[in-house]
C-alpha positions in Angstrom: 121.4 104.8 127.4 118.8 106.3 125.0 118.5 105.3 121.4 119.9 107.8 118.9 116.4 108.9 117.9 114.9 109.1 121.3 114.2 112.8 121.3 112.4 112.5 118.0 110.1 109.7 119.0 109.5 109.9 122.8 108.5 112.8 124.9 111.2 113.1 127.5 110.8 114.7 130.9 113.3 117.4 131.9 115.6 115.0 133.9 115.5 112.4 131.1 116.2 115.0 128.5 119.1 116.3 130.6 120.6 112.8 130.8 120.1 112.4 127.1 122.0 115.7 126.4 124.8 114.5 128.6 125.1 111.2 126.7 125.1 113.0 123.4 127.7 115.4 124.6 130.0 112.6 125.6 130.4 111.6 121.9 132.1 113.4 119.0 129.9 114.5 116.1 130.8 115.0 112.4 129.8 118.4 111.1 128.6 118.9 107.5 132.1 120.1 106.5 133.6 116.8 107.8 135.2 118.1 111.1 134.7 116.1 114.2 133.6 118.2 117.2 132.6 117.7 120.8 129.5 119.6 121.8 128.8 120.8 125.4 125.6 119.8 127.2 124.7 123.5 127.2 125.1 123.9 123.4 122.9 120.9 122.7 120.3 122.2 125.2 120.4 125.7 123.5 119.9 124.1 120.1 117.1 121.9 121.3 115.1 124.7 122.8 115.8 127.1 119.9 114.5 124.4 117.5 111.5 123.6 119.7 110.6 127.3 120.0 111.3 128.7 116.6 111.8 125.7 114.3 114.7 124.7 112.0 115.4 128.3 110.9 116.5 129.1 114.5 119.5 126.8 114.1 121.1 129.0 111.4 123.5 131.8 112.3 122.0 135.2 112.3 123.6 138.4 111.0 125.0 140.5 113.8 122.8 143.6 114.7 126.0 145.7 115.0 127.4 144.7 111.7 129.2 147.6 110.0 129.5 149.6 113.2 132.8 150.1 114.9 133.1 149.0 118.5 135.2 150.8 121.2 137.3 148.6 123.4 
């Protein structure tokens, strides 16, 4: 088991990082609005790499490119 702050203080190799993501996904997490949610390993991994590549701003929702355009189904 990794400490809660492991990813912030220790450089993890891919296999260790994957195990850490699995451990984190096994718990529920409280969102800023107070809801408790379960996050998938893939979601945590996507957020990790987005933050690593583009920083904190990458974690915020983006406006859709097709906003205002009708879509045919």
